[in-house]
Structure formats: C-alpha cells, structure tokens
C-alpha positions as CSV (number, residue, x, y, z in Angstrom):
1,M,26.1,-53.4,-29.7
2,D,25.3,-56.3,-31.8
3,E,24.5,-55.4,-35.4
4,K,21.8,-56.6,-37.3
5,K,21.4,-57.5,-40.2
6,Y,17.9,-57.7,-41.9
7,P,17.4,-59.4,-45.4
8,I,17.8,-58.1,-49.0
9,P,15.4,-58.8,-50.8
10,E,15.1,-59.9,-53.9
11,E,13.7,-56.9,-56.6
12,E,11.4,-58.5,-58.6
13,G,11.1,-55.7,-61.5
14,N,8.7,-53.4,-61.2
15,V,5.6,-54.7,-59.6
16,G,2.8,-52.9,-58.2
17,M,4.4,-49.9,-59.8
18,A,3.5,-47.5,-62.8
19,S,5.2,-47.3,-65.2
20,E,6.0,-46.5,-69.0
21,P,8.6,-48.2,-71.5
22,V,11.6,-46.7,-71.8
23,A,11.5,-46.1,-75.8
24,E,8.2,-44.2,-75.6
25,Y,11.5,-41.5,-74.2
26,K,13.4,-41.0,-76.6
27,A,13.6,-37.5,-77.5
28,T,13.7,-36.3,-80.9
29,G,14.1,-32.7,-81.7
30,S,9.9,-31.3,-81.4
31,G,8.9,-33.2,-78.2
32,Y,8.4,-37.3,-77.3
33,E,8.9,-40.5,-79.7
34,G,4.8,-42.3,-79.8
35,T,2.9,-39.4,-77.8
36,V,0.1,-38.6,-78.4
37,V,-1.0,-36.0,-81.2
38,D,-3.5,-33.2,-79.1
39,D,-5.9,-33.1,-82.9
40,D,-8.8,-32.5,-81.1
41,P,-11.6,-31.2,-83.7
42,V,-13.6,-28.5,-81.8
43,M,-11.1,-26.7,-80.4
44,S,-8.5,-24.6,-82.9
45,D,-5.3,-24.1,-82.1
46,A,-5.7,-20.7,-83.8
47,Y,-8.9,-20.6,-81.1
48,D,-7.7,-17.4,-79.0
49,P,-10.2,-16.2,-76.0
50,G,-9.3,-11.9,-76.4
51,I,-8.4,-12.3,-72.5
52,G,-5.1,-11.6,-73.2
53,P,-2.5,-9.2,-72.7
54,Y,-0.7,-10.7,-75.2
55,T,2.8,-8.5,-75.1
56,M,4.0,-6.6,-71.5
57,E,3.1,-2.8,-72.6
58,E,-0.8,-4.4,-72.2
59,L,0.5,-6.0,-69.1
60,N,1.4,-3.3,-67.8
61,A,-1.2,-1.1,-68.2
62,R,-3.5,-3.4,-67.1
63,I,-1.8,-3.4,-64.0
64,D,-1.4,0.6,-63.2
65,E,-5.5,0.0,-64.4
66,A,-5.6,-2.0,-61.9
67,E,-3.3,0.1,-59.1
68,V,-5.8,3.3,-60.4
69,F,-9.3,1.6,-59.0
70,I,-7.3,-0.2,-55.9
71,E,-5.8,3.7,-55.0
72,K,-8.8,4.6,-55.5
73,A,-10.6,2.5,-52.8
74,E,-8.5,2.9,-50.5
75,K,-9.0,6.6,-50.1
76,G,-13.5,5.8,-49.7
77,D,-14.9,6.1,-53.9
78,W,-15.6,2.0,-53.7
79,S,-17.4,3.3,-57.5
80,D,-15.6,0.8,-59.5
81,W,-15.6,-2.7,-57.7
82,V,-18.6,-4.4,-56.9
83,T,-20.2,-6.1,-53.8
84,E,-20.0,-9.7,-54.1
85,E,-23.8,-9.7,-53.9
86,Q,-23.9,-7.6,-56.0
87,S,-22.3,-10.0,-58.4
88,R,-24.2,-13.0,-58.4
89,A,-26.9,-10.7,-58.8
90,N,-25.6,-9.7,-62.1
91,L,-24.8,-13.2,-62.7
92,Y,-28.3,-14.2,-62.1
93,S,-29.9,-12.0,-64.4
94,K,-27.7,-13.1,-67.2
95,Y,-27.9,-17.0,-66.4
96,P,-30.8,-17.7,-65.0
97,W,-30.4,-21.4,-65.0
98,L,-27.1,-20.8,-62.6
99,Q,-29.9,-20.8,-58.9
C-alpha cells in the first residue's frame, strides 16, 4: 500500500487566531505585568454584602441549621418552607415592578 504524502502548508504566523503579546505575561510578584487594575469607584474593595459565612464554624452552623429544616420536612413539618407561589407572591408584594 502506498503512503499518501500530503503537502505541509507554510506557517503564516497567527493569522486568524486571537493572541496577546508575549511581553504582557511576564510574571511579577503580584500578578502580571501590563494587566488592568480594577479601580472601579462604584464598588469599594471594603464592600461586604453580609452574606458570609466567614469562618468554618459559621459555615458548619448554617449547614446544621439547614439539615434540621430538611429533617423536619422529611417528617412532614413544612412550616420552615414556602412554596414557589408563596415566594413569588412575597417578591411581587415587596417589589411590584417585578410583575
């Protein structure tokens, strides 16, 4: 059986491919040289939405609380839960512009 020889195309560089200059990726101690620094004046670096958890103890406490609610629901006590319709009604009453 004869082996087919295909022509090898000549390299044309990065034609049609997205690439960035190699000089931009010189590693420095705090990131990459030439990258954009996020100096958004609208969102402060100190912004804290307060949704945590911030420590493993807080995370574990939230998990334990959720497990209690799930166990109660499995036993038939759905008092800690709301239906999708109730949740939607609560949102629409609080934020009427969502309707």
